[in-house]
C-alpha positions in Angstrom: 97.2 118.9 101.1 98.4 118.3 104.6 96.3 115.8 106.7 96.1 116.1 110.5 95.2 112.8 112.2 93.8 113.3 115.7 93.9 110.2 117.9 92.3 110.2 121.4 93.8 107.5 123.5 92.6 106.0 126.8 94.1 102.8 128.1 95.1 101.4 124.6 98.5 100.0 125.5 97.9 96.9 123.3 97.0 98.8 120.2 98.3 102.4 120.2 101.8 101.6 118.9 100.3 99.4 116.1 97.9 102.0 114.9 100.7 104.6 114.9 102.9 102.2 113.0 100.2 101.8 110.3 99.8 105.5 110.0 103.5 106.4 109.9 104.6 103.7 107.4 102.4 105.2 104.7 104.7 107.9 103.1 102.3 108.8 100.3 100.8 111.9 101.8 101.9 114.9 104.0 100.6 114.3 107.5 100.9 115.3 111.1 99.9 113.0 114.0 98.3 114.3 117.1 97.8 111.9 120.0 95.9 112.9 123.1 96.4 110.6 126.1 93.2 110.9 128.1 94.4 110.0 131.6 95.5 106.4 130.7 96.5 104.2 133.7 97.6 101.1 131.7 101.0 102.2 130.5 99.8 103.9 127.3 101.3 107.2 128.2 104.7 105.7 128.9 104.6 103.9 125.5 103.6 107.2 123.8 106.4 109.1 125.4 108.9 106.5 124.1 107.4 107.1 120.6 107.3 110.9 121.0 109.9 111.5 118.2 107.4 109.9 115.7 104.4 112.0 116.9 104.1 115.6 115.9 102.0 116.6 119.0 101.5 114.6 122.2 98.9 116.1 124.5 98.5 114.8 128.0 95.2 115.3 129.8 95.4 115.6 133.6 92.6 113.0 134.0 90.2 111.0 131.9 87.8 113.6 130.4 86.5 111.7 127.4 86.7 111.4 123.6 85.0 114.7 122.8 87.2 116.7 125.2 90.4 115.1 123.8 89.3 115.8 120.2 88.9 119.5 121.1 92.4 119.5 122.5 93.7 117.9 119.3 92.0 120.5 117.1 93.9 123.3 118.8 97.1 121.6 117.7 96.0 120.6 114.2 97.4 122.6 111.3 96.4 120.5 108.3 94.0 121.3 105.5 92.1 118.0 106.2 91.4 116.5 109.7 90.8 112.9 110.3 89.5 111.6 113.6 90.9 108.1 114.3 90.3 105.8 117.3 93.4 104.5 119.1 92.3 100.9 118.8 92.5 98.7 115.7 88.8 98.7 114.8 89.5 101.1 111.9 92.2 100.8 109.3 94.4 103.8 108.3 94.5 102.2 104.8 91.1 103.7 104.3 92.4 107.3 104.6 92.7 107.5 100.9 89.0 106.8 100.4 88.0 109.2 103.1 90.1 112.1 101.9 89.6 111.7 98.1 86.1 113.4 97.9 87.5 116.4 99.8 90.7 116.6 97.7 88.7 116.3 94.5 86.6 119.3 95.6 83.3 117.3 96.0 82.9 117.1 99.7 83.3 119.1 102.9 82.9 116.2 105.3 83.3 112.4 104.8 82.1 109.7 107.2 83.3 106.2 107.0 80.6 103.6 107.1 80.7 100.1 108.5 77.5 99.2 106.8 78.0 100.1 103.1 80.3 98.8 100.4 82.1 95.5 100.2 84.9 96.0 102.7 86.0 93.4 105.3 83.9 93.6 108.4 84.1 91.5 111.5 80.8 89.8 112.5 79.9 91.3 115.8 77.3 91.9 118.5 73.8 91.8 117.1 72.2 94.2 119.6 75.1 96.6 119.4 74.4 96.8 115.6 70.7 97.3 116.2 71.3 100.1 118.6 73.8 101.8 116.2 71.1 101.5 113.5 68.5 103.0 115.8 70.7 105.9 116.8 71.6 106.6 113.2 68.0 106.6 112.1 67.0 108.8 115.0 69.7 111.2 114.1 68.6 111.2 110.5 65.1 112.0 111.4 66.2 115.2 113.2 69.0 116.2 110.7 67.2 115.2 107.5 70.4 113.6 106.1 70.6 109.9 105.2 73.7 108.6 106.9 74.1 104.9 107.3 76.6 105.1 110.3 76.4 108.2 112.4 78.3 106.6 115.3 81.4 105.5 113.2 84.7 106.3 114.8 86.5 107.3 111.5 85.5 110.7 110.2 87.1 113.3 107.9 86.6 117.0 107.7 87.9 120.1 106.0 89.9 121.8 108.7 88.0 125.1 108.2 84.7 123.3 108.9 85.5 121.4 112.1 87.6 124.1 113.6 84.7 126.6 113.4 82.2 124.3 115.2 81.5 125.1 118.8 81.9 121.5 120.1 80.8 120.9 123.7 80.4 117.1 124.5 83.2 115.5 126.5 82.5 111.8 125.9 81.0 109.8 123.0 78.3 112.4 122.6 80.8 113.9 120.2 79.4 111.8 117.4 75.7 112.9 117.4 76.7 116.5 118.4 79.0 117.0 115.4 76.5 115.3 113.1 73.8 117.7 114.2 76.0 120.7 113.8 77.3 119.9 110.3 73.8 119.1 109.2 72.6 122.5 110.2 75.4 124.1 108.0 74.1 122.4 104.8 77.5 121.1 103.9 78.4 118.5 101.3 78.5 115.3 103.3 79.7 112.0 101.8 80.0 108.4 103.1 82.5 105.8 102.0 82.6 102.1 102.9 85.4 101.2 105.3 86.9 98.1 106.9 85.8 97.3 110.4 87.6 95.0 112.9 85.2 95.4 115.8 86.4 94.2 119.2 84.7 92.8 122.3 84.5 94.4 125.7 87.1 91.8 126.9 89.4 93.1 124.1 89.0 96.7 125.3 85.8 98.1 123.8 84.7 101.0 126.1 81.4 102.5 124.8 78.4 101.2 126.8 74.6 101.5 127.2 75.0 104.7 129.3 76.7 106.3 126.3 73.8 105.1 124.1 71.3 106.9 126.4 73.5 110.0 126.3 73.5 109.8 122.5 69.7 110.0 122.4 69.9 113.1 124.6 72.5 114.7 122.3 70.5 114.0 119.2 67.5 115.8 120.6 69.4 118.6 122.3 71.7 119.6 119.5 69.1 119.3 116.8 66.3 121.2 118.6 67.6 123.3 121.4 71.3 124.1 120.6 72.9 125.9 117.7 
């Protein structure tokens, strides 16, 4: 099976080449790499253009639209049987792709979420209140979707291509996470979780999601579960 890896990138000059190196050095599976530069101003685009020969598709947004918008652009280019969404930082390890894709390849799953909170994988000790709010958003999402995820907000997700390409995705920013969770839950798909490694970073190190995105996530959970098909 061919795996398409979609990587939205906004101001990740310190990590984008390293994450691409990790992905490209693994020759054990058929892959295509799709990077969407989302209006970077820190030199990320220049670096990506230098690496263009190693990237199957480089999409350049005219300005910073957001993660959800960039993923939609990447989905247009994706031709794989399986699609992985990968953040451009080093919080998530491509070494976990095998675990993510295995339930789909074996015919057991349609969607696989990574989880920072299950299993025995390495995990950086991180912000307490950030973890509490992630827990709250996941539980709130579970109440509306009636599925028992442990990590709805995780930035490493895997889908059958035929599933994600047929979703009408709308959110431009980090609302992508609760939106897509609500929409796959309504389709009664086979959803799995696997424990993944997590190397969380601080805001000083480049973390971008903030409290406003948390409020937006609550809106998305309610809107896409109750009012929007």
